[in-house]
LUMGUKOL-174642 format. One record per residue (C-alpha): residue in one letter; x negated, y, z; residue number from 0. Coordinates in Angstrom, 1 decimal. Layout:
N
atom residu A X X Y Y Z Z num NUM
...
END
This chain:
351
atom residu X X 13.5 Y 8.3 Z 7.6 num 0
atom residu X X 9.9 Y 9.1 Z 8.7 num 1
atom residu X X 7.1 Y 7.1 Z 6.6 num 2
atom residu X X 3.7 Y 8.7 Z 7.4 num 3
atom residu X X 1.9 Y 5.9 Z 6.4 num 4
atom residu X X -0.4 Y 5.3 Z 3.0 num 5
atom residu X X 0.9 Y 4.5 Z -0.4 num 6
atom residu X X 0.2 Y 0.5 Z -0.3 num 7
atom residu X X 3.0 Y 0.7 Z 2.9 num 8
atom residu X X 5.2 Y 3.3 Z 0.9 num 9
atom residu X X 5.8 Y 0.5 Z -1.7 num 10
atom residu X X 6.4 Y -2.6 Z 1.1 num 11
atom residu X X 8.8 Y -0.1 Z 2.3 num 12
atom residu X X 10.6 Y 1.1 Z -0.7 num 13
atom residu X X 13.0 Y -1.2 Z -1.3 num 14
atom residu X X 14.4 Y -1.7 Z 2.0 num 15
atom residu X X 15.1 Y 1.9 Z 2.3 num 16
atom residu X X 17.6 Y 0.9 Z -0.3 num 17
atom residu X X 19.6 Y -1.0 Z 2.9 num 18
atom residu X X 20.3 Y 2.6 Z 4.5 num 19
atom residu X X 22.6 Y 4.3 Z 3.5 num 20
atom residu X X 24.5 Y 1.4 Z 4.1 num 21
atom residu X X 23.3 Y 0.6 Z 7.2 num 22
atom residu X X 23.6 Y 3.8 Z 8.7 num 23
atom residu X X 27.4 Y 4.4 Z 6.8 num 24
atom residu X X 25.5 Y 7.7 Z 5.2 num 25
atom residu X X 25.2 Y 8.5 Z 1.0 num 26
atom residu X X 21.7 Y 8.1 Z -0.2 num 27
atom residu X X 20.8 Y 11.9 Z -0.8 num 28
atom residu X X 22.1 Y 12.9 Z 3.0 num 29
atom residu X X 18.3 Y 10.7 Z 3.7 num 30
atom residu X X 15.7 Y 12.3 Z 4.1 num 31
atom residu X X 12.3 Y 11.0 Z 4.1 num 32
atom residu X X 9.4 Y 12.3 Z 6.1 num 33
atom residu X X 6.3 Y 11.0 Z 3.9 num 34
atom residu X X 2.2 Y 12.0 Z 3.3 num 35
atom residu X X 1.3 Y 14.8 Z 0.9 num 36
atom residu X X -1.1 Y 12.4 Z -0.5 num 37
atom residu X X 1.8 Y 10.2 Z -2.7 num 38
atom residu X X 3.7 Y 13.9 Z -3.0 num 39
atom residu X X 2.9 Y 13.8 Z -6.6 num 40
atom residu X X 5.0 Y 10.8 Z -7.2 num 41
atom residu X X 7.6 Y 11.1 Z -5.0 num 42
atom residu X X 10.3 Y 12.9 Z -6.9 num 43
atom residu X X 10.1 Y 9.4 Z -9.5 num 44
atom residu X X 10.1 Y 6.6 Z -6.7 num 45
atom residu X X 12.4 Y 8.6 Z -4.5 num 46
atom residu X X 14.9 Y 10.2 Z -7.2 num 47
atom residu X X 17.9 Y 9.3 Z -5.2 num 48
atom residu X X 16.8 Y 10.9 Z -1.4 num 49
atom residu X X 15.0 Y 14.3 Z -0.4 num 50
atom residu X X 11.6 Y 13.7 Z 0.4 num 51
atom residu X X 9.4 Y 16.4 Z 2.7 num 52
atom residu X X 6.1 Y 15.4 Z 2.8 num 53
atom residu X X 3.7 Y 16.3 Z 5.4 num 54
atom residu X X -0.5 Y 16.4 Z 5.2 num 55
atom residu X X -1.6 Y 13.4 Z 7.4 num 56
atom residu X X -4.3 Y 14.3 Z 8.0 num 57
atom residu X X -3.9 Y 18.3 Z 8.7 num 58
atom residu X X -1.5 Y 17.1 Z 11.0 num 59
atom residu X X -3.2 Y 15.4 Z 13.4 num 60
atom residu X X -6.3 Y 17.4 Z 13.4 num 61
atom residu X X -4.9 Y 21.2 Z 13.0 num 62
atom residu X X -2.7 Y 22.2 Z 16.5 num 63
atom residu X X -1.2 Y 25.3 Z 13.6 num 64
atom residu X X -0.5 Y 23.5 Z 11.4 num 65
atom residu X X 0.7 Y 20.3 Z 13.4 num 66
atom residu X X 3.1 Y 23.2 Z 15.9 num 67
atom residu X X 4.3 Y 24.7 Z 11.6 num 68
atom residu X X 5.6 Y 21.1 Z 10.9 num 69
atom residu X X 7.2 Y 20.1 Z 14.2 num 70
atom residu X X 9.1 Y 23.1 Z 14.1 num 71
atom residu X X 10.3 Y 22.8 Z 11.0 num 72
atom residu X X 11.1 Y 19.2 Z 11.4 num 73
atom residu X X 13.0 Y 20.5 Z 15.0 num 74
atom residu X X 15.4 Y 23.0 Z 12.5 num 75
atom residu X X 16.4 Y 19.8 Z 10.1 num 76
atom residu X X 18.6 Y 18.8 Z 13.3 num 77
atom residu X X 19.4 Y 15.2 Z 12.4 num 78
atom residu X X 21.7 Y 13.0 Z 13.1 num 79
atom residu X X 19.7 Y 9.9 Z 13.0 num 80
atom residu X X 16.3 Y 9.6 Z 12.9 num 81
atom residu X X 14.5 Y 5.8 Z 11.9 num 82
atom residu X X 11.1 Y 4.8 Z 11.9 num 83
atom residu X X 10.7 Y 1.0 Z 11.4 num 84
atom residu X X 6.7 Y 1.5 Z 10.9 num 85
atom residu X X 5.0 Y -1.4 Z 13.1 num 86
atom residu X X 1.5 Y -0.3 Z 12.5 num 87
atom residu X X 1.5 Y 3.1 Z 13.0 num 88
atom residu X X 0.1 Y 5.9 Z 15.1 num 89
atom residu X X 2.5 Y 7.4 Z 18.1 num 90
atom residu X X 0.8 Y 10.6 Z 17.8 num 91
atom residu X X 1.7 Y 10.8 Z 14.4 num 92
atom residu X X 5.7 Y 9.6 Z 14.3 num 93
atom residu X X 6.9 Y 8.8 Z 16.9 num 94
atom residu X X 5.6 Y 12.7 Z 17.7 num 95
atom residu X X 8.0 Y 13.6 Z 14.9 num 96
atom residu X X 10.3 Y 11.0 Z 16.2 num 97
atom residu X X 10.4 Y 12.8 Z 19.5 num 98
atom residu X X 10.3 Y 16.4 Z 17.6 num 99
atom residu X X 13.3 Y 15.7 Z 16.0 num 100
atom residu X X 15.7 Y 15.2 Z 18.9 num 101
atom residu X X 18.5 Y 13.7 Z 16.8 num 102
atom residu X X 20.9 Y 12.0 Z 19.1 num 103
atom residu X X 20.3 Y 8.5 Z 17.7 num 104
atom residu X X 16.3 Y 7.5 Z 17.3 num 105
atom residu X X 15.8 Y 3.9 Z 16.2 num 106
atom residu X X 12.7 Y 2.9 Z 15.9 num 107
atom residu X X 10.9 Y -0.9 Z 15.4 num 108
atom residu X X 8.8 Y -2.0 Z 18.2 num 109
atom residu X X 4.9 Y -1.5 Z 17.5 num 110
atom residu X X 2.5 Y -2.8 Z 17.4 num 111
atom residu X X 0.2 Y -2.3 Z 20.7 num 112
atom residu X X -3.2 Y -2.6 Z 21.9 num 113
atom residu X X -4.7 Y -1.3 Z 25.5 num 114
atom residu X X -6.2 Y 2.1 Z 24.3 num 115
atom residu X X -2.7 Y 2.7 Z 22.4 num 116
atom residu X X -0.3 Y 1.6 Z 25.2 num 117
atom residu X X -0.1 Y 4.3 Z 27.6 num 118
atom residu X X 1.0 Y 6.7 Z 24.3 num 119
atom residu X X 3.4 Y 4.2 Z 23.2 num 120
atom residu X X 5.2 Y 3.5 Z 27.4 num 121
atom residu X X 6.2 Y 7.2 Z 26.8 num 122
atom residu X X 8.0 Y 7.3 Z 23.6 num 123
atom residu X X 9.8 Y 3.8 Z 23.7 num 124
atom residu X X 11.2 Y 5.2 Z 27.4 num 125
atom residu X X 12.8 Y 7.9 Z 26.0 num 126
atom residu X X 16.3 Y 6.5 Z 25.6 num 127
atom residu X X 15.5 Y 5.4 Z 21.9 num 128
atom residu X X 16.9 Y 2.3 Z 20.5 num 129
atom residu X X 13.7 Y -0.3 Z 19.6 num 130
atom residu X X 13.9 Y -2.9 Z 17.8 num 131
atom residu X X 11.9 Y -6.0 Z 17.7 num 132
atom residu X X 11.0 Y -7.4 Z 14.1 num 133
atom residu X X 8.2 Y -9.9 Z 15.5 num 134
atom residu X X 5.1 Y -10.6 Z 17.2 num 135
atom residu X X 2.1 Y -10.4 Z 15.0 num 136
atom residu X X 1.2 Y -11.2 Z 12.6 num 137
atom residu X X 4.3 Y -11.1 Z 10.8 num 138
atom residu X X 4.3 Y -9.7 Z 7.0 num 139
atom residu X X 5.3 Y -6.0 Z 6.5 num 140
atom residu X X 8.7 Y -7.1 Z 3.8 num 141
atom residu X X 9.6 Y -9.8 Z 6.7 num 142
atom residu X X 9.6 Y -7.2 Z 9.4 num 143
atom residu X X 11.7 Y -4.5 Z 7.1 num 144
atom residu X X 14.4 Y -7.0 Z 6.6 num 145
atom residu X X 14.9 Y -8.3 Z 10.3 num 146
atom residu X X 14.8 Y -4.8 Z 10.9 num 147
atom residu X X 17.8 Y -3.7 Z 8.8 num 148
atom residu X X 19.4 Y -7.1 Z 10.3 num 149
atom residu X X 19.3 Y -5.5 Z 14.0 num 150
atom residu X X 21.1 Y -2.7 Z 12.8 num 151
atom residu X X 23.4 Y -4.2 Z 10.2 num 152
atom residu X X 24.0 Y -7.5 Z 12.2 num 153
atom residu X X 24.2 Y -9.2 Z 8.7 num 154
atom residu X X 21.2 Y -11.0 Z 7.4 num 155
atom residu X X 19.2 Y -10.0 Z 5.0 num 156
atom residu X X 15.7 Y -12.0 Z 3.1 num 157
atom residu X X 12.6 Y -9.8 Z 2.8 num 158
atom residu X X 12.5 Y -8.3 Z -1.3 num 159
atom residu X X 9.2 Y -8.6 Z -2.8 num 160
atom residu X X 8.2 Y -4.4 Z -3.3 num 161
atom residu X X 9.7 Y -3.2 Z -6.9 num 162
atom residu X X 9.5 Y 0.9 Z -8.5 num 163
atom residu X X 11.3 Y 2.2 Z -10.8 num 164
atom residu X X 8.8 Y 4.4 Z -13.2 num 165
atom residu X X 8.3 Y 6.0 Z -16.0 num 166
atom residu X X 7.7 Y 5.3 Z -19.4 num 167
atom residu X X 4.7 Y 7.0 Z -20.6 num 168
atom residu X X 1.6 Y 5.8 Z -22.4 num 169
atom residu X X -1.8 Y 5.7 Z -20.9 num 170
atom residu X X -4.3 Y 8.5 Z -21.8 num 171
atom residu X X -5.4 Y 8.5 Z -25.2 num 172
atom residu X X -8.3 Y 7.0 Z -24.5 num 173
atom residu X X -7.2 Y 3.6 Z -23.1 num 174
atom residu X X -6.1 Y 2.0 Z -25.4 num 175
atom residu X X -4.1 Y -1.7 Z -25.3 num 176
atom residu X X -4.8 Y -4.8 Z -24.5 num 177
atom residu X X -6.3 Y -3.9 Z -21.4 num 178
atom residu X X -7.2 Y -4.8 Z -17.8 num 179
atom residu X X -7.4 Y -2.5 Z -15.4 num 180
atom residu X X -10.4 Y -3.2 Z -12.3 num 181
atom residu X X -10.0 Y -1.7 Z -9.2 num 182
atom residu X X -12.9 Y -2.0 Z -7.2 num 183
atom residu X X -12.6 Y 0.7 Z -4.7 num 184
atom residu X X -10.8 Y 0.5 Z -1.0 num 185
atom residu X X -10.8 Y 3.8 Z 1.7 num 186
atom residu X X -13.2 Y 1.2 Z 3.9 num 187
atom residu X X -16.0 Y -0.2 Z 2.5 num 188
atom residu X X -15.5 Y -4.0 Z 3.8 num 189
atom residu X X -12.7 Y -5.0 Z 1.8 num 190
atom residu X X -14.1 Y -3.9 Z -1.9 num 191
atom residu X X -15.3 Y -7.1 Z -3.2 num 192
atom residu X X -19.0 Y -6.4 Z -4.8 num 193
atom residu X X -18.8 Y -4.3 Z -6.9 num 194
atom residu X X -21.7 Y -6.7 Z -8.7 num 195
atom residu X X -18.4 Y -9.2 Z -9.1 num 196
atom residu X X -16.6 Y -6.3 Z -10.7 num 197
atom residu X X -18.7 Y -6.2 Z -13.6 num 198
atom residu X X -19.4 Y -9.7 Z -14.6 num 199
atom residu X X -15.5 Y -9.9 Z -14.3 num 200
atom residu X X -15.6 Y -7.4 Z -17.1 num 201
atom residu X X -18.0 Y -8.5 Z -18.9 num 202
atom residu X X -15.8 Y -11.6 Z -19.0 num 203
atom residu X X -12.8 Y -10.0 Z -20.1 num 204
atom residu X X -15.3 Y -8.2 Z -22.9 num 205
atom residu X X -15.5 Y -11.7 Z -24.0 num 206
atom residu X X -11.3 Y -12.7 Z -24.4 num 207
atom residu X X -10.9 Y -9.1 Z -25.7 num 208
atom residu X X -9.8 Y -7.2 Z -23.9 num 209
atom residu X X -10.9 Y -4.4 Z -22.9 num 210
atom residu X X -11.4 Y -3.1 Z -19.1 num 211
atom residu X X -10.7 Y 0.3 Z -17.4 num 212
atom residu X X -12.1 Y 1.0 Z -14.1 num 213
atom residu X X -9.9 Y 3.0 Z -11.8 num 214
atom residu X X -10.4 Y 4.8 Z -8.5 num 215
atom residu X X -10.6 Y 7.9 Z -6.5 num 216
atom residu X X -14.3 Y 9.9 Z -7.3 num 217
atom residu X X -15.3 Y 9.5 Z -3.6 num 218
atom residu X X -14.7 Y 5.3 Z -3.7 num 219
atom residu X X -17.3 Y 6.0 Z -7.1 num 220
atom residu X X -20.7 Y 4.1 Z -6.2 num 221
atom residu X X -23.2 Y 2.6 Z -7.5 num 222
atom residu X X -23.5 Y 4.2 Z -11.5 num 223
atom residu X X -26.6 Y 2.3 Z -12.3 num 224
atom residu X X -24.6 Y -0.5 Z -12.0 num 225
atom residu X X -21.5 Y 0.7 Z -14.3 num 226
atom residu X X -23.6 Y 3.0 Z -16.8 num 227
atom residu X X -24.9 Y -0.4 Z -19.0 num 228
atom residu X X -21.5 Y -1.5 Z -19.0 num 229
atom residu X X -19.9 Y 1.9 Z -20.7 num 230
atom residu X X -22.1 Y 1.7 Z -23.7 num 231
atom residu X X -19.2 Y -0.8 Z -24.5 num 232
atom residu X X -16.6 Y 1.0 Z -26.2 num 233
atom residu X X -14.1 Y -1.3 Z -24.9 num 234
atom residu X X -15.1 Y -0.2 Z -21.6 num 235
atom residu X X -13.6 Y 3.4 Z -19.7 num 236
atom residu X X -14.6 Y 4.9 Z -16.9 num 237
atom residu X X -11.8 Y 6.7 Z -15.3 num 238
atom residu X X -13.1 Y 6.5 Z -11.5 num 239
atom residu X X -11.6 Y 9.9 Z -10.3 num 240
atom residu X X -10.3 Y 10.8 Z -13.3 num 241
atom residu X X -6.3 Y 10.4 Z -13.2 num 242
atom residu X X -4.0 Y 11.9 Z -11.0 num 243
atom residu X X -1.4 Y 9.4 Z -9.4 num 244
atom residu X X 1.1 Y 9.6 Z -11.6 num 245
atom residu X X -1.2 Y 8.9 Z -14.6 num 246
atom residu X X -3.0 Y 5.8 Z -12.9 num 247
atom residu X X 1.0 Y 4.6 Z -12.2 num 248
atom residu X X 0.1 Y 4.8 Z -16.1 num 249
atom residu X X -2.3 Y 3.1 Z -17.1 num 250
atom residu X X -1.4 Y 0.4 Z -14.4 num 251
atom residu X X 2.1 Y 0.3 Z -15.8 num 252
atom residu X X 1.0 Y 0.0 Z -19.4 num 253
atom residu X X -2.0 Y -3.0 Z -18.7 num 254
atom residu X X -1.4 Y -7.2 Z -19.6 num 255
atom residu X X -3.3 Y -7.2 Z -15.8 num 256
atom residu X X -4.9 Y -5.5 Z -13.2 num 257
atom residu X X -7.5 Y -6.7 Z -10.2 num 258
atom residu X X -7.7 Y -5.2 Z -7.2 num 259
atom residu X X -9.3 Y -5.1 Z -3.6 num 260
atom residu X X -6.6 Y -5.1 Z -1.3 num 261
atom residu X X -5.8 Y -1.7 Z -1.2 num 262
atom residu X X -2.2 Y 0.4 Z -1.9 num 263
atom residu X X -3.0 Y 0.2 Z -6.0 num 264
atom residu X X -2.6 Y -3.6 Z -5.8 num 265
atom residu X X 0.9 Y -3.6 Z -4.0 num 266
atom residu X X 2.0 Y -0.1 Z -6.5 num 267
atom residu X X 0.5 Y -2.5 Z -9.6 num 268
atom residu X X 3.0 Y -5.5 Z -8.4 num 269
atom residu X X 5.7 Y -2.9 Z -7.7 num 270
atom residu X X 5.8 Y -2.3 Z -11.1 num 271
atom residu X X 6.0 Y -5.5 Z -12.8 num 272
atom residu X X 2.0 Y -5.6 Z -14.0 num 273
atom residu X X 0.6 Y -9.1 Z -13.5 num 274
atom residu X X -1.6 Y -8.6 Z -10.5 num 275
atom residu X X -4.4 Y -10.2 Z -8.9 num 276
atom residu X X -5.2 Y -9.5 Z -5.2 num 277
atom residu X X -8.4 Y -9.9 Z -3.7 num 278
atom residu X X -8.0 Y -10.3 Z 0.1 num 279
atom residu X X -10.0 Y -10.3 Z 3.5 num 280
atom residu X X -8.6 Y -11.4 Z 6.2 num 281
atom residu X X -8.8 Y -8.6 Z 8.3 num 282
atom residu X X -4.8 Y -9.6 Z 9.1 num 283
atom residu X X -4.7 Y -11.7 Z 6.9 num 284
atom residu X X -0.8 Y -12.6 Z 6.8 num 285
atom residu X X 0.9 Y -8.6 Z 7.5 num 286
atom residu X X 0.2 Y -7.0 Z 4.2 num 287
atom residu X X -0.8 Y -9.7 Z 1.9 num 288
atom residu X X -0.2 Y -12.3 Z 0.8 num 289
atom residu X X 2.8 Y -11.9 Z 0.1 num 290
atom residu X X 5.0 Y -14.9 Z 2.2 num 291
atom residu X X 6.0 Y -17.5 Z -0.1 num 292
atom residu X X 9.4 Y -17.3 Z -1.6 num 293
atom residu X X 8.5 Y -13.2 Z -1.9 num 294
atom residu X X 5.6 Y -13.4 Z -3.7 num 295
atom residu X X 6.8 Y -12.6 Z -7.0 num 296
atom residu X X 4.8 Y -14.8 Z -10.5 num 297
atom residu X X 2.8 Y -11.8 Z -12.0 num 298
atom residu X X 1.1 Y -12.3 Z -8.8 num 299
atom residu X X -1.9 Y -14.1 Z -7.6 num 300
atom residu X X -3.8 Y -13.4 Z -4.2 num 301
atom residu X X -7.2 Y -14.9 Z -3.9 num 302
atom residu X X -9.0 Y -15.4 Z -0.7 num 303
atom residu X X -11.5 Y -18.0 Z 1.1 num 304
atom residu X X -10.8 Y -18.8 Z 4.5 num 305
atom residu X X -13.2 Y -18.7 Z 7.6 num 306
atom residu X X -12.9 Y -19.5 Z 11.1 num 307
atom residu X X -13.2 Y -14.9 Z 11.9 num 308
atom residu X X -9.2 Y -14.5 Z 10.1 num 309
atom residu X X -7.3 Y -12.0 Z 11.9 num 310
atom residu X X -10.9 Y -9.5 Z 13.2 num 311
atom residu X X -8.3 Y -6.3 Z 12.2 num 312
atom residu X X -11.5 Y -5.7 Z 10.3 num 313
atom residu X X -14.3 Y -5.3 Z 13.9 num 314
atom residu X X -16.5 Y -7.2 Z 12.1 num 315
atom residu X X -19.3 Y -8.1 Z 14.0 num 316
atom residu X X -21.2 Y -10.3 Z 11.1 num 317
atom residu X X -23.0 Y -7.7 Z 8.6 num 318
atom residu X X -25.2 Y -5.7 Z 9.4 num 319
atom residu X X -24.8 Y -2.9 Z 6.3 num 320
atom residu X X -21.7 Y -0.7 Z 7.4 num 321
atom residu X X -21.5 Y 0.0 Z 3.4 num 322
atom residu X X -21.9 Y -3.4 Z 2.9 num 323
atom residu X X -18.2 Y -6.2 Z 2.0 num 324
atom residu X X -17.3 Y -7.7 Z 4.5 num 325
atom residu X X -18.1 Y -11.3 Z 4.7 num 326
atom residu X X -15.0 Y -12.6 Z 4.0 num 327
atom residu X X -14.0 Y -10.2 Z 1.6 num 328
atom residu X X -17.6 Y -11.3 Z -0.1 num 329
atom residu X X -17.2 Y -15.2 Z 0.3 num 330
atom residu X X -14.5 Y -14.5 Z -2.8 num 331
atom residu X X -15.9 Y -16.0 Z -5.6 num 332
atom residu X X -15.5 Y -15.2 Z -9.0 num 333
atom residu X X -14.4 Y -18.5 Z -10.7 num 334
atom residu X X -11.7 Y -18.5 Z -7.7 num 335
atom residu X X -10.6 Y -14.5 Z -9.5 num 336
atom residu X X -11.5 Y -15.7 Z -13.2 num 337
atom residu X X -9.1 Y -19.4 Z -12.6 num 338
atom residu X X -6.2 Y -16.3 Z -11.1 num 339
atom residu X X -6.7 Y -13.5 Z -14.3 num 340
atom residu X X -6.6 Y -16.5 Z -16.6 num 341
atom residu X X -3.1 Y -18.6 Z -14.7 num 342
atom residu X X -1.9 Y -14.8 Z -15.2 num 343
atom residu X X -2.8 Y -13.8 Z -18.8 num 344
atom residu X X -1.5 Y -17.2 Z -20.4 num 345
atom residu X X 1.9 Y -17.1 Z -18.7 num 346
atom residu X X 5.0 Y -15.1 Z -19.9 num 347
atom residu X X 5.2 Y -12.0 Z -17.3 num 348
atom residu X X 8.8 Y -12.5 Z -16.1 num 349
atom residu X X 9.2 Y -9.5 Z -14.3 num 350
END
């Protein structure tokens, strides 16, 4: 099973993996997941019934020697079946690995194809593989996973909200309950709700007697001058760049609420059963967030402000500063976010 994508996509996919043993008539421990090294530290817990081999996705894309070494290893797996069900994927990553595996049977989803990638995908799709069409853009990933399994098994499969099992371990000692996690970062600057809004939200949460924990990658840390005054309050903890991925899971699992941009940890928080508010833009609205009706769990809320330029695939022409928030993200008001937070904080979590 090839899953060469980020932690958010992996989280959305995780439930569907449990259908694969039945779909292909094998035991779970006969399934090997080829995944990304970026989430290798949580793989043994999240994929406890499966074999997981992780690949440094960046080195595989850029370094010929590493790519050759990985390809030789994959070739020697000699799998009977290779599967890649991702719709948004890189041909020279996922499809290359599927081709190298050389399995007697290869089953893949028909990918999203644009003019730039058409020649690459056309070649791979001509290799005699079983190609499953999971629907035209836009369709949510959870729906696509269900359609893929249904096509393989010939049986109706309903989309499922993401859910992952995780260890029961307390967060770092300096984090005490009750607390709310704020995740103001993202790999793409444009998807970041303005930090000034997160600062204002933190002050509002403190007024409700809730502690606040900021999380994120070290490289996502910016505008220390905005956060510094907040950190004079002992009830606000800066964990940006100071936690491992497993520790981040522990922190989010123990939180009363998580507020996050549209990025991987948002899906993780929802899958952990934590009350979660996600601030959403319109780049590929509905493909990853928000979740479709009938699938979105009661402990998750998606906040957005519709604009006529939705579905731009994040090729935004409405901002001058490449490090500024996309206008559709910045348009989300703090009142919208506070309303969503209040609704979840005042509700009973049934996850």
